[in-house]
C-alpha positions in Angstrom: 121.3 105.1 78.8 124.8 106.0 79.4 127.6 103.5 78.4 130.7 103.4 80.4 134.0 102.5 78.8 135.7 101.1 81.9 135.1 100.2 85.5 136.6 103.5 86.8 134.1 105.5 85.0 131.3 103.5 86.6 132.9 103.8 90.0 133.2 107.7 89.6 129.7 107.8 88.4 128.4 106.0 91.6 130.5 108.3 93.7 129.1 111.4 92.1 125.5 110.0 92.4 125.8 109.3 96.2 127.6 112.7 96.7 124.8 114.5 95.0 122.0 112.4 96.3 123.1 111.2 99.6 120.8 113.3 101.6 117.8 112.3 99.6 118.7 108.6 99.8 119.2 109.0 103.7 115.8 110.5 103.8 114.4 107.7 101.7 115.9 104.9 103.8 114.3 106.5 106.9 111.1 106.8 105.2 111.3 103.1 104.0 112.1 102.0 107.5 109.3 103.9 108.9 107.0 102.7 106.4 108.0 99.1 107.1 107.4 99.6 110.8 104.0 100.9 110.1 103.2 98.1 107.9 104.2 95.4 110.4 102.1 97.3 113.1 99.1 97.5 110.8 99.5 93.8 109.9 99.7 92.9 113.5 96.7 95.1 114.3 94.8 93.4 111.5 95.7 89.9 112.9 94.7 91.0 116.4 91.4 92.4 115.2 90.6 89.4 113.1 91.2 87.1 116.2 89.1 89.4 118.3 86.2 89.4 115.8 86.4 85.6 115.3 86.3 85.1 119.0 83.3 87.5 119.4 81.5 85.6 116.5 82.1 82.2 118.0 80.8 83.3 121.3 77.7 85.0 120.0 76.7 82.2 117.7 77.4 79.6 120.4 75.0 81.4 122.8 72.4 81.7 120.0 72.6 78.0 119.2 72.1 77.3 122.8 68.6 78.9 122.5 69.3 82.1 124.3 66.9 84.6 122.7 68.6 87.6 124.3 71.5 86.9 121.9 69.5 87.6 118.7 69.8 91.3 119.0 73.5 90.9 119.8 74.2 88.8 116.8 72.2 91.2 114.6 74.3 94.2 115.9 77.5 92.0 115.3 76.4 91.4 111.7 75.5 94.9 111.0 78.9 96.3 112.5 81.2 93.9 110.7 81.3 94.2 107.1 83.5 91.1 106.6 83.2 87.4 106.2 82.4 87.1 110.0 79.6 89.6 109.6 78.2 87.4 106.7 78.4 84.3 108.6 76.6 85.8 111.5 73.8 87.2 109.2 73.5 83.6 107.7 73.2 82.0 111.1 70.7 84.6 112.4 68.7 84.1 109.0 68.2 80.5 110.0 66.8 81.4 113.3 64.3 83.9 111.6 63.3 81.1 109.0 62.7 78.6 111.8 60.5 81.4 113.4 58.7 82.0 110.1 60.0 85.6 109.7 61.0 85.2 106.3 61.2 88.8 105.4 63.9 89.3 108.1 65.8 86.4 107.1 65.9 87.5 103.4 67.1 91.0 104.3 69.8 89.5 106.6 71.1 87.3 103.7 71.0 90.2 101.1 73.1 92.2 103.6 75.5 89.3 104.2 76.2 88.9 100.5 77.6 92.5 100.4 80.0 91.8 103.4 82.0 88.9 102.0 84.0 88.3 98.7 84.4 84.6 99.3 82.7 82.9 96.3 81.7 79.8 98.2 80.1 81.7 101.0 78.3 83.8 98.5 77.1 80.8 96.8 75.7 79.3 100.1 74.1 82.6 100.9 72.5 82.8 97.6 71.2 79.4 97.6 69.5 80.0 101.0 68.2 83.2 99.8 66.7 81.6 96.7 64.9 79.0 98.9 63.4 81.8 101.0 62.3 83.6 98.0 60.7 80.5 96.7 58.8 80.1 100.1 57.6 83.7 99.6 56.2 82.7 96.1 58.8 85.0 94.4 60.0 82.4 91.8 61.4 85.0 89.4 63.4 86.6 92.1 64.7 83.1 93.2 65.6 82.3 89.6 67.6 85.6 89.4 69.4 84.9 92.8 70.4 81.5 91.5 72.2 83.2 88.6 74.6 84.6 91.0 75.8 81.1 92.2 79.2 80.5 90.5 81.2 77.2 90.5 80.4 73.7 89.1 80.3 72.4 92.7 76.9 74.0 93.0 75.4 72.7 89.8 73.2 70.0 91.4 71.7 72.2 94.1 71.2 75.0 91.7 69.3 72.6 89.5 67.1 71.4 92.2 66.0 74.8 93.4 65.6 76.0 89.8 63.4 73.2 89.0 61.3 74.0 91.9 61.0 77.6 90.9 60.1 76.8 87.3 57.5 74.4 88.4 55.9 77.2 90.6 55.7 79.2 87.5 53.9 76.3 85.8 56.8 75.5 83.4 56.9 71.7 83.7 59.3 71.2 80.8 61.6 73.8 82.3 61.6 72.1 85.7 62.2 68.6 83.9 65.1 70.1 82.0 66.6 71.6 85.3 66.3 68.4 87.3 67.6 66.4 84.3 70.8 68.5 84.4 71.0 68.0 88.1 70.7 64.2 87.8 73.5 64.2 85.1 75.9 66.4 87.2 78.3 65.2 89.7 75.7 65.2 92.6 75.4 62.9 95.6 73.3 59.7 95.0 70.7 60.9 97.5 70.1 64.3 95.7 70.1 62.5 92.3 67.4 60.2 93.5 65.3 63.0 94.9 65.4 65.0 91.5 64.7 61.8 89.6 61.6 61.3 91.7 60.5 64.8 91.0 60.8 64.3 87.3 58.7 61.1 87.6 56.0 62.9 89.4 55.8 65.3 86.4 54.6 62.5 84.3 
């Protein structure tokens, strides 16, 4: 790094720098302005796209919840075409419809796809919990337990403990089930959930 002895040398150095690099700097400024313009356009486009996708999601799921069966395919198409949080939400909503109809395989597939579409940890937790319940209904206790391992966050401890206890009991592991429910009872769970797990523990005796 050069050391200048006085202010005049610094001024001369700056003049020489701009004289030698003025053209390059001008081009750089133009490019910078253009890049900023592109970034603003892209951000605006992203906002508009997100609003459009959000509105489409609301419209489709409202129609589905109103009991219009013709919307199921439209929601399914929306979920497959949107690899984002709205696609994951649509997959989760549609999976519930399939569970109610007893089509557990379709519901599980939708939830597995939905997991790939969102990076939101809480939404991933909800999807994993629902998927674990479905796998348990399909007598896939080991797969359900593995799915529960993907649920992160202390806020889900009690629900995970409840489902884990059910899965372990299905495998014939009564002590494992008791330990799981005991952990749930000791967690910061709702009184109703604690009472339910305590009843399950009592029924093991």
